[in-house]
N, C-alpha and C positions, 0 to 999 in steps of 0.2 A: 584488401586481403582481410579475411575474417580471423579473429583471434580465437584461440582454443580455450576450452574450459580450464585447462591447466594454467594458462596465463592469468585468467580472472581470479582463480583461487590464490595464486601467488601474489598478485597485485592487491587483492583484498587484505591479505595478511600484512603486507608491507604498509598499506595505508592505515590500517587499524593500529599497528605498532607505532607508526609515526605520530598518531594521536595520543599515545600513552596508554592504550588499551590492550587487552589480551584477546587475540582472535578465538572465536569459539569453534569447536570441531564441527566439520561439515556445514559451516555457515549457519549454525543454529537450527538445523533441520531435525535435531534429536528431540527427545521427549523432555529432557531436564533443562539443558542450557539453550536459551533462545537468542535470537538476533545474531549479528555478525561479530560483535566485539563487546567486551565488558571490562569494567574495573570494579573496585569495591563500591564506587559511588555512581558510575555512569554506565548506561546501556546504549548501544549504538547500532544503527542500521545503515549500511553503505549501499549506494547505488552508483554504478559507474557506467559511462557510455562513451562511444567513439563519435557520436553525433554532436551537433551544436546545440541541441536542446534535449530535455529529458522530461518525461511525464511522471509526476508524483501522484500516486493513487491515495485517496483518503483511507482506503482499507489498510494499506501499508502503514500509514501514520497511526491509525487506530490500533493495529496490532502492536506497534512499538509502544504506544501509550499503555496498552493493557499489560504487556510484559514488564514495562517499567513500574507499573503500580503493584504488580505481583512481587517483584524483587525489591521494591522500594528504592529505585535508582532513578537518576536524572535521565530522561529520554533525549537522545541526540540523533538527528537524522543527517547523514553526510552524503553529499553528492560530489562525484569526481568526473571531470571532463578529461578523458584520456589524451586527446590530441594536444591540449595545452597543459596538461597535468595540473589543472587548477582544482582545488578542493574547497567546498563550501559546507558550512555547518548550519543546520536549521534547528532552531528551538522555538517553542511557543513563547509569545510575549510574557505570559505569566511565569515562565521558567527562566527568563533572562536574569533576574537577580540571583537565582540559584546557580546559573551557568557562570555568571561573573564571579560569584563567591568561589565556585569550584576552580576557575582559572587563577584566582589570586592565592587561594590557600591549599588547593588540592582536595578539598572536601566541602560538603555543604550540610546544612542542619535539617532542612525540612525535606519532605518527600511529596511527590505529586499524587493526586487521586484521580482515578478514572471511573466514571459513572456508568459507562456503556457496557456493563457486564450483567448477564442474567444469572440465575441461581445455579445453572449447570456450568458456568464458567465460560460459556461461548460468547463471542462478540455479538453484540446487537448492532443493527444498523443505526447510526446516530443521525442520519439525515432522512427526511421524509422522501419516499419515492415519488417521482412526478407521475401523475396520471393524465393521459390525454383525454380531453373531453371531446366527444364526437357529437357534432350537431347534425341532425338529420331532418329532412323534410319528407312530406308524403310522396312527392313526385320522385325523389331519389330512392325511396324504399320501393316504389312500384317499378322503376327502371331496373333496380337490382334484382327484384323477383323475376322479371321478364328475362333478364340476361341469364340468371341461374336456370330458369326453366328451359330456355333454348340450349343452354350448355349441356344439360343432362337429358335432353329429349332424345329418345331412341328413334332412329330412322326405321321406317317400315320397309321391309324388303318384299318385293313381289316375286312370286314363284315364276320361273320361266317355263 
């Protein structure tokens, strides 16, 4: 049975509050407040699933890092598996000392920096796109030309 959007909104708010954060209105889709939850020192993105696996996109992580650098908050990515109700928190290795400090004291002293921003404030792609290298031979080009010629050749009709 598929869950409704109402369920996911309520579940998101419950999980965010359980982590000690305040849920953002409309799950951060507004112009001012971003991501799914925030506190004075942490910004959080939550992904939940009914499946046994989840796909985490680099774009989602980059967006979280960008929003964290703008607000000068610790970025935390949270994954919830709804069937077992398990919650996992993902932080970058360089953010672990800050996360540990936050867990112990409730605040942290430094802030992260994100370099993948252009002058207009849009996210840049931080990974190089893969380009396929096509190796061709003369015989392959000739076969392609003949196939193309036959494909688009008009048949002549004879008048009856």
